[in-house]
N, C-alpha and C positions, 0 to 999 in steps of 0.2 A: 911120358912122365907128366903131362898134364893130368891125365884119367887119373893115374895112382894119385897125383896131390888131389885131385878132388874129392877120392873116394876114400882119402885118410881122413880130411876135411872132416868128412860125414861120419867117419867109423865105419866105412862100409869096405868090404872087399872091390876089387875093381868088376868083377862079372858082374855082383849086385848093383853099383853103380851105374854100369852101363844098361843094364835091363829096366833100370829105371828111369833112366834117361829117355831110353827109345819108346817106354810107356808115357812118358810125356810127352816126346814128342808127336806119339798119335794120336794121344788124346786133344792134343792142339790141332793137330789136320783133321780133324773129325771122327773124334773115337775110332782110329783104327782104318777108315774108309779111306781110299786114296782121294788128294785132291782134285787129281784132274787124271785123263784115260794114260793109261801108260804108254800106247801104240800114238797117241796125239802128240806126247811127248817125243818119243823117238822120232816120230817124223819133221817136228819141228827143229831138230838137229841136221837135218840136211845131210846125215851121214851118208858114205856109199854104202851099197847096197849090192846083193847078188844072189843067183840062183841058188837054193839052198844045199843041193848036192855039190855044186862048184864048192861052197863054202865049206862044208864039210869033208871033202876031198883036200883042200888048203891047208884044213888044221891037221889033219892026219898026217899030210907031208911033212908039214913041219914038226912033228912030234919024231920023225923018223932019225 
């Protein structure tokens, strides 16, 4: 609802408003370059990890 209202205030479609918002955010963060290394960010989360083959098997098992 907030996005719709913001888009209406600018007289834009929601899609165009979102595209512009993303472009502005990318510009603020360094011209589209990631501010930090994505792998470092993931490591910082200290989330549980596992063997990729095991993880894929678990994902597939969950779809059945």
